C-alpha positions as CSV (number, residue, x, y, z in Angstrom):
1,M,-110.5,19.9,2.8
2,N,-112.1,16.5,3.0
3,E,-111.4,14.0,5.8
4,F,-109.1,11.7,3.8
5,T,-107.0,14.6,2.6
6,E,-106.7,15.9,6.2
7,F,-105.8,12.4,7.4
8,C,-103.0,12.1,4.7
9,R,-101.7,15.5,5.5
10,K,-101.4,14.7,9.2
11,R,-99.6,11.4,8.5
12,Y,-97.2,13.3,6.1
13,Y,-96.3,15.7,8.9
14,A,-96.0,12.9,11.5
15,F,-93.4,11.2,9.4
16,G,-91.6,14.5,8.9
17,Y,-91.4,14.9,12.7
18,A,-90.1,11.3,13.1
19,F,-87.4,11.8,10.5
20,K,-86.5,15.2,12.2
21,G,-86.1,13.3,15.5
22,A,-84.0,10.6,13.9
23,W,-81.7,13.1,12.4
24,D,-81.4,15.0,15.7
25,L,-80.6,11.7,17.4
26,L,-77.9,10.7,15.0
27,R,-76.4,14.3,14.7
28,N,-76.4,15.2,18.4
29,H,-76.1,12.0,20.4
30,A,-72.8,10.2,19.9
31,P,-73.9,6.8,21.3
32,S,-76.5,6.5,18.6
33,R,-73.8,6.8,16.0
34,V,-71.9,4.0,17.7
35,H,-75.1,1.8,17.5
36,M,-75.4,2.7,13.8
37,L,-71.8,1.7,13.1
38,A,-72.5,-1.6,14.9
39,L,-75.7,-2.1,12.8
40,L,-73.7,-1.4,9.6
41,G,-71.0,-3.9,10.7
42,M,-73.6,-6.5,11.5
43,V,-75.3,-6.0,8.1
44,A,-72.0,-6.4,6.4
45,I,-71.2,-9.6,8.3
46,S,-74.7,-11.0,7.7
47,W,-74.3,-10.3,4.0
48,W,-70.9,-11.9,3.9
49,L,-72.0,-15.0,5.8
50,E,-75.2,-15.2,3.6
51,F,-77.6,-15.3,6.5
52,P,-80.9,-17.0,5.8
53,M,-84.1,-14.9,6.2
54,W,-84.8,-15.9,9.8
55,K,-81.4,-14.6,10.9
56,W,-81.9,-11.3,9.0
57,I,-85.2,-11.0,10.8
58,L,-83.4,-11.3,14.2
59,V,-80.8,-8.7,13.1
60,V,-83.5,-6.3,12.1
61,I,-85.5,-6.8,15.3
62,C,-82.4,-6.5,17.6
63,S,-81.1,-3.4,15.7
64,G,-84.5,-1.8,15.9
65,M,-84.8,-2.4,19.6
66,V,-81.4,-0.9,20.3
67,L,-82.1,2.2,18.2
68,A,-85.5,2.6,19.7
69,A,-84.1,2.3,23.2
70,E,-81.5,4.9,22.4
71,A,-84.1,7.2,21.0
72,L,-86.2,6.9,24.2
73,N,-83.2,7.4,26.3
74,T,-82.4,10.6,24.5
75,A,-85.9,11.8,24.7
76,I,-85.9,11.1,28.5
77,E,-82.6,13.0,28.8
78,Y,-84.0,16.0,26.9
79,V,-87.2,16.1,29.1
80,V,-85.2,15.7,32.3
81,D,-82.8,18.5,31.3
82,L,-85.8,20.7,30.5
83,V,-87.7,20.2,33.8
84,S,-84.6,20.0,36.0
85,P,-81.8,22.1,34.6
86,E,-80.0,22.1,38.0
87,Y,-78.7,18.8,39.6
88,N,-81.4,16.7,41.1
89,E,-80.8,13.2,42.5
90,L,-84.1,11.8,41.1
91,A,-83.4,13.4,37.7
92,G,-80.1,11.6,37.7
93,K,-81.7,8.3,38.6
94,A,-84.2,8.7,35.8
95,K,-81.4,9.3,33.3
96,D,-79.4,6.3,34.7
97,V,-82.3,3.9,34.4
98,A,-83.1,5.1,30.9
99,A,-79.4,4.4,30.0
100,A,-79.7,1.0,31.6
101,A,-82.5,0.2,29.2
102,V,-80.2,0.9,26.3
103,L,-77.4,-1.2,27.9
104,F,-79.8,-4.2,28.4
105,T,-81.0,-4.1,24.8
106,A,-77.5,-3.5,23.4
107,L,-76.0,-6.4,25.4
108,S,-78.8,-8.8,24.5
109,S,-78.5,-7.8,20.9
110,A,-74.7,-8.3,21.0
111,I,-75.1,-11.8,22.5
112,I,-77.7,-12.7,19.8
113,A,-75.3,-11.4,17.1
114,V,-72.4,-13.5,18.5
115,M,-74.7,-16.6,18.5
116,L,-75.9,-16.0,14.9
117,I,-72.3,-15.5,13.7
118,W,-71.0,-18.5,15.7
119,D,-73.7,-20.7,14.2
120,A,-72.9,-19.5,10.6
121,L,-69.2,-20.1,11.0
122,F,-69.2,-23.3,13.0
123,G,-72.7,-24.7,12.3
124,V,-73.3,-25.7,16.0
125,N,-76.9,-26.5,16.6
126,V,-78.0,-26.5,20.2
127,P,-81.1,-28.6,20.9
């Protein structure tokens, strides 16, 4: 097998692993489904309000950040549960801090969503 074929094969498998992880996240982790519903709701609102391209870009960036934070939080939970199946205070703190990262991204994204919708409905431009 030549180098290019091997490179392509490895990339193909890497995408497969990523999709497998995304499926696991959505199937087994309830908060990720809540974030997906929020994303679908925001897409519907953005479509209805006919957002310009720059607002769509913000929606995509914020949604991607929240889903990525949720994925990292889930990965951290899996690893912590693997290495510390019994209760451990530091393991609990690691999980709490990872959850806080999701909270921060979700809250900032929600604030941005409200600002984008407010601007579309009321046309308030802040200097």
